[in-house]
C-alpha positions in Angstrom: 48.8 89.0 14.6 50.2 92.5 14.1 50.5 93.6 10.6 52.9 96.4 9.3 53.5 98.0 5.8 56.8 99.9 5.1 55.8 102.2 2.3 59.3 103.3 1.2 59.6 106.7 -0.3 63.2 107.8 -0.1 65.9 107.2 -2.6 68.2 107.3 0.0 70.0 104.0 0.3 70.9 104.3 4.1 67.4 105.2 4.9 65.9 102.3 2.9 68.6 99.9 4.7 66.7 100.9 7.8 63.4 99.8 6.5 64.8 96.5 5.6 66.4 96.1 9.2 63.2 97.0 10.7 61.2 94.8 8.7 63.4 91.7 9.3 63.6 92.4 13.0 59.8 92.8 13.3 59.1 89.5 11.2 61.5 87.6 13.4 59.2 88.8 16.3 56.3 87.2 14.7 54.6 90.2 12.9 53.3 90.1 9.4 55.4 92.6 7.5 55.2 93.9 3.8 57.4 96.4 2.1 56.6 98.6 -0.9 59.0 100.4 -3.0 57.2 103.7 -3.9 58.5 107.2 -5.2 62.2 107.5 -5.6 63.1 104.3 -3.7 62.1 102.6 -6.9 65.7 103.5 -8.2 67.2 101.4 -5.3 66.1 98.0 -6.7 68.7 97.8 -9.4 71.2 99.0 -6.9 70.2 96.1 -4.3 70.1 93.6 -7.1 73.6 94.5 -8.6 75.3 94.5 -5.3 73.4 91.6 -4.0 72.6 93.5 -0.9 72.1 91.1 2.0 69.3 92.9 3.7 67.5 93.3 0.4 68.3 89.5 -0.4 66.8 88.4 2.9 63.7 90.4 2.6 63.2 89.4 -0.9 63.6 85.6 0.0 61.3 85.8 2.9 58.6 87.4 0.5 58.5 90.6 2.5 58.6 92.9 -0.7 54.9 93.2 -1.7 56.4 95.1 -4.9 57.5 98.2 -6.8 55.4 101.0 -7.9 55.0 100.6 -11.7 54.4 104.4 -12.6 57.5 105.6 -10.6 59.7 103.1 -12.1 58.6 104.3 -15.6 59.1 107.9 -14.6 62.5 107.2 -12.9 63.9 105.4 -15.9 64.2 102.0 -13.9 61.1 100.0 -15.3 63.1 97.3 -17.3 65.8 96.8 -14.6 62.9 96.4 -11.9 61.3 94.1 -14.1 64.3 92.0 -14.3 64.3 91.8 -10.4 61.0 89.3 -10.5 59.2 91.6 -8.1 55.6 92.5 -8.7 55.0 95.7 -10.4 52.1 97.5 -8.4 49.7 99.9 -10.1 46.6 99.7 -8.2 46.3 103.4 -7.4 46.3 105.3 -10.8 49.3 103.4 -11.9 51.1 103.7 -8.5 51.2 101.5 -5.6 48.6 102.2 -3.0 48.1 101.8 0.5 44.3 101.1 0.7 44.4 97.3 0.1 46.8 96.8 3.0 44.9 99.4 5.3 41.7 97.4 4.8 43.6 94.1 5.7 44.6 95.6 8.9 48.1 96.7 8.1 49.6 99.8 10.0 51.3 101.7 7.3 54.8 103.3 8.1 56.0 105.7 5.3 59.8 106.4 5.3 
C-alpha cells in the first residue's frame, strides 16, 4: 500500500484546503495518508475547529491527522487552542513534528 504524509507548512487556508482535498481523495483510492500541521499551518487548527470546516472534520474523523507541531503552536500563540482540538501534539524533532519516523515507515512526504 502506498503511504503519503502531507507536511503542511503554510498558514494560507486555501493552500491547506488542498492538502485536505488531496488527502481525502488519496485515502478514498486506498492509500495510507497522514497529515501534520507544522510551521504557520498550526494557526489553522483553531480556525478549522471554529468554522467546523467539513474537509478538516472529515479528515479528523477518518484519523488522517497525525498531529500538530508543539513548538510552533507555542511560538504562534495557539498552543492552548490546539490542545482543545484533541489532536496529538508532536515534538519528536527538538520540539517540532519530524518527518523521519514516517519516512522510516515508507511514507512519501509532500510538504506544502
